[in-house]
C-alpha positions in Angstrom: -19.6 -5.6 19.0 -16.6 -5.2 16.8 -14.3 -2.3 17.7 -13.0 -0.5 14.5 -9.8 1.5 14.3 -8.9 3.7 11.4 -5.2 4.5 11.0 -5.1 7.5 8.7 -2.7 9.7 6.8 -0.3 6.8 6.2 2.5 7.2 3.7 2.9 3.4 3.2 0.4 0.9 4.6 2.9 -2.0 4.7 5.1 -0.8 7.6 2.0 0.2 9.6 0.4 -3.2 9.0 3.6 -5.0 10.0 4.0 -3.0 13.2 0.3 -3.7 14.2 0.7 -7.4 13.4 3.9 -7.4 15.6 2.1 -5.8 18.5 -0.8 -8.3 18.2 1.7 -11.2 18.0 3.5 -9.9 21.1 0.1 -10.0 22.9 -0.7 -13.5 21.8 -3.5 -12.5 19.4 -4.4 -14.1 16.1 -4.6 -11.8 13.1 -6.3 -12.2 9.7 -4.9 -9.8 7.1 -7.1 -9.3 4.0 -5.2 -8.1 1.0 -6.3 -7.2 -2.5 -4.1 -9.6 -4.5 -1.2 -12.1 -4.6 1.3 -9.3 -5.1 0.2 -7.5 -2.0 0.2 -10.9 -0.1 3.8 -11.5 -1.2 5.0 -8.0 -0.2 3.4 -8.5 3.3 4.8 -12.0 3.5 8.3 -10.7 2.7 8.0 -7.8 5.1 7.0 -10.2 8.0 10.1 -12.3 7.2 12.4 -9.3 7.8 10.6 -7.6 10.7 11.4 -7.6 13.5 15.1 -8.0 12.6 15.8 -10.1 15.7 12.6 -12.1 15.8 10.1 -14.1 13.8 6.3 -13.6 13.4 4.8 -16.9 12.4 2.6 -16.4 9.4 1.4 -17.9 6.1 -1.0 -17.4 3.3 -4.6 -18.5 3.8 -4.4 -21.3 1.3 -1.3 -22.9 3.0 -1.7 -26.3 4.5 -0.7 -24.9 8.0 -3.1 -21.9 7.9 -5.4 -23.3 10.6 -2.5 -23.6 13.0 -0.8 -20.3 12.2 -1.5 -17.2 14.2 -1.0 -14.6 11.4 -2.8 -15.3 8.1 -2.5 -13.3 4.9 -5.5 -13.7 2.7 -5.7 -12.8 -1.0 -7.8 -15.8 -1.9 -11.0 -14.8 -0.2 -10.9 -17.8 2.2 -13.3 -18.0 5.1 -11.4 -16.7 8.2 -10.3 -19.2 10.7 -9.9 -16.7 13.6 -12.1 -14.0 15.1 -9.7 -11.8 17.1 -8.2 -9.2 14.8 -8.9 -8.4 11.1 -6.6 -6.0 9.3 -8.2 -4.9 6.1 -5.7 -3.8 3.4 -8.3 -4.4 0.6 -10.2 -1.5 -0.9 -13.6 -3.1 -0.2 -15.3 -3.8 3.1 -14.9 -7.4 4.3 -18.4 -9.0 4.5 -17.4 -11.0 7.6 -15.8 -8.1 9.6 -18.4 -8.2 12.4 -17.4 -11.6 13.5 -14.0 -10.2 14.7 -13.4 -8.5 18.0 -11.4 -5.8 16.2 -11.2 -4.5 12.7 -8.2 -2.3 11.6 -8.4 -0.2 8.5 -5.2 1.5 7.3 -5.7 4.5 5.0 -3.0 6.0 2.8 -2.7 9.4 1.4 -3.9 8.3 -2.0 -7.1 10.0 -3.0 -8.9 6.8 -4.2 -7.9 4.9 -1.1 -9.2 7.8 1.1 -12.5 7.9 -0.8 -13.0 4.1 -0.4 -12.0 4.3 3.3 -14.6 7.1 3.8 -17.3 4.9 2.3 -16.3 2.1 4.7 -16.2 4.4 7.6 -19.7 5.7 6.9 -21.0 2.1 6.5 -19.6 1.1 9.9 -20.7 4.3 11.6 -24.3 4.1 10.2 -24.6 0.6 11.7 -23.5 1.8 15.2 -20.0 0.3 15.4 -17.5 1.8 17.8 -14.9 3.6 15.6 -11.6 5.1 16.8 -9.4 7.2 14.5 -5.6 7.5 14.7 -4.0 10.2 12.7 -0.5 9.0 11.8 0.5 12.1 9.8 3.3 12.9 12.3 4.3 9.3 12.9 7.7 8.0 11.9 6.3 4.6 10.7 
């Protein structure tokens, strides 16, 4: 069954997502990142090119020709995922295919609308018996 982690009280989702992607990459895991639109995909893409400063995290967008061979995929095009290890959801809606992944990561900002949508996703997952872990990042320096 999919393990679900909620990272809450986040000032800016992007640095948290980048840090979690980096940790997964260091462990040899594949990551599918679902984003809301092309602008969000571009911001994440740019962030991954500059972090870590002394390394490289191989990634591309889901509609790229090398997507099936790339370990980190950024999806704004609602493409069928080509991995099942880690899903990071940066989209306001619940991904229909989340349960095929070993782990789902939800990152929740301080924005009221984002928190409301995250609560609805949390309740959906909880009511279906998924294992949920919460991580309060209100005191984190990320």
